Each structure stands twice: as structure tokens, then as C-alpha cells.
C-alpha positions as a Markdown table, in Angstrom:
| # | Residue | x | y | z |
|---|---|---|---|---|
| 1 | Met | -5.6 | 9.8 | 4.0 |
| 2 | Ser | -6.4 | 11.6 | 1.2 |
| 3 | Val | -8.4 | 10.0 | -1.5 |
| 4 | Glu | -5.6 | 10.2 | -3.8 |
| 5 | Glu | -3.6 | 8.6 | -1.2 |
| 6 | Lys | -6.1 | 5.6 | -0.9 |
| 7 | Phe | -6.2 | 4.7 | -4.0 |
| 8 | Asp | -3.0 | 4.7 | -4.8 |
| 9 | Ser | -2.5 | 2.5 | -2.0 |
| 10 | Ala | -5.1 | 0.3 | -2.7 |
| 11 | Lys | -4.1 | 0.3 | -6.3 |
| 12 | Asp | -0.6 | -1.2 | -5.5 |
| 13 | Gln | -1.9 | -3.9 | -3.3 |
| 14 | Val | -5.3 | -5.1 | -5.9 |
| 15 | Thr | -1.7 | -4.9 | -8.5 |
| 16 | Gly | 0.3 | -6.6 | -6.4 |
| 17 | Lys | -2.5 | -9.2 | -5.8 |
| 18 | Ala | -3.2 | -9.9 | -9.4 |
| 19 | Lys | 0.7 | -10.5 | -9.7 |
| 20 | Glu | 1.3 | -12.7 | -7.5 |
| 21 | Val | -1.6 | -14.9 | -8.9 |
| 22 | Glu | -0.5 | -15.0 | -12.0 |
| 23 | Gly | 3.2 | -16.1 | -10.8 |
| 24 | Lys | 1.8 | -18.4 | -8.9 |
| 25 | Val | -0.3 | -20.1 | -11.6 |
| 26 | Thr | 2.1 | -19.5 | -14.7 |
| 27 | Gly | 5.0 | -20.9 | -12.2 |
| 28 | Asp | 6.8 | -17.6 | -12.4 |
| 29 | Lys | 8.3 | -17.0 | -9.2 |
| 30 | Thr | 10.2 | -13.6 | -10.1 |
| 31 | Arg | 6.5 | -12.5 | -11.0 |
| 32 | Glu | 5.3 | -13.8 | -7.6 |
| 33 | Ala | 7.7 | -12.4 | -5.8 |
| 34 | Glu | 7.6 | -9.0 | -7.9 |
| 35 | Gly | 3.4 | -9.0 | -6.4 |
| 36 | Lys | 4.4 | -9.7 | -3.2 |
| 37 | Ala | 6.7 | -6.9 | -3.2 |
| 38 | Gln | 4.2 | -4.6 | -4.7 |
| 39 | Gly | 1.4 | -5.5 | -2.0 |
| 40 | Val | 3.4 | -4.8 | 0.6 |
| 41 | Leu | 4.0 | -1.4 | -1.3 |
| 42 | Gly | 0.9 | -0.8 | -1.2 |
| 43 | Lys | 0.6 | -1.8 | 2.5 |
| 44 | Val | 3.5 | 0.6 | 3.6 |
| 45 | Lys | 2.0 | 3.3 | 1.9 |
| 46 | Glu | -1.7 | 3.1 | 3.3 |
| 47 | Thr | 0.1 | 2.7 | 6.8 |
| 48 | Phe | 2.2 | 5.7 | 6.3 |
| 49 | Ser | -0.5 | 7.7 | 5.2 |
| 50 | Asp | -2.5 | 6.7 | 8.4 |
| 51 | Val | 0.7 | 7.5 | 10.4 |
| 52 | Lys | 1.5 | 11.3 | 8.8 |
| 53 | Glu | -2.6 | 12.2 | 9.3 |
| 54 | Glu | -2.4 | 11.2 | 12.9 |
| 55 | Val | 0.6 | 13.0 | 13.8 |
| 56 | Lys | -1.2 | 16.3 | 11.8 |
| 57 | Glu | -4.3 | 15.2 | 14.2 |
| 58 | Lys | -1.8 | 15.6 | 17.2 |
| 59 | Phe | 0.1 | 18.9 | 16.4 |
| 60 | Glu | -3.0 | 20.7 | 15.9 |
| 61 | Asp | -4.5 | 19.5 | 19.3 |
| 62 | Leu | -1.0 | 20.7 | 20.6 |
| 63 | Lys | -1.5 | 24.2 | 19.2 |
| 64 | Lys | -5.1 | 24.6 | 20.6 |
């Protein structure tokens, strides 16, 4: 996973958690849901990047 991809997924996870907590504190269910969704998006980006890297490594192994 590149540094940019790590930063992007971590940013989404942290921002999402902040929005989720803000929504809980203020009673704003929409903001809380936005935060949860953004956190999940960050995790999906991280997982996708990990899978992409794994496929790339396997492909390189096959070329040898």
C-alpha cells in the first residue's frame, strides 16, 4: 500500500469516527450515519489496497 493510499484510508477512518462521535453527542443521527459510512469507506479502501498489493506480488512471483 502506498503512503498516499494509507493516508487516504486513515483520513477517512479518523474523520468518519469524529463525525460519528459528533453525531452521537449532538443527537444528530444523520451525522452519526455519515461518520459510520465514511469510516467503513476508509476500511474498504485499506482492504482494497491490501488486496491489490497482494495480487501484484503474486503476479510478480508468477513471472519468475
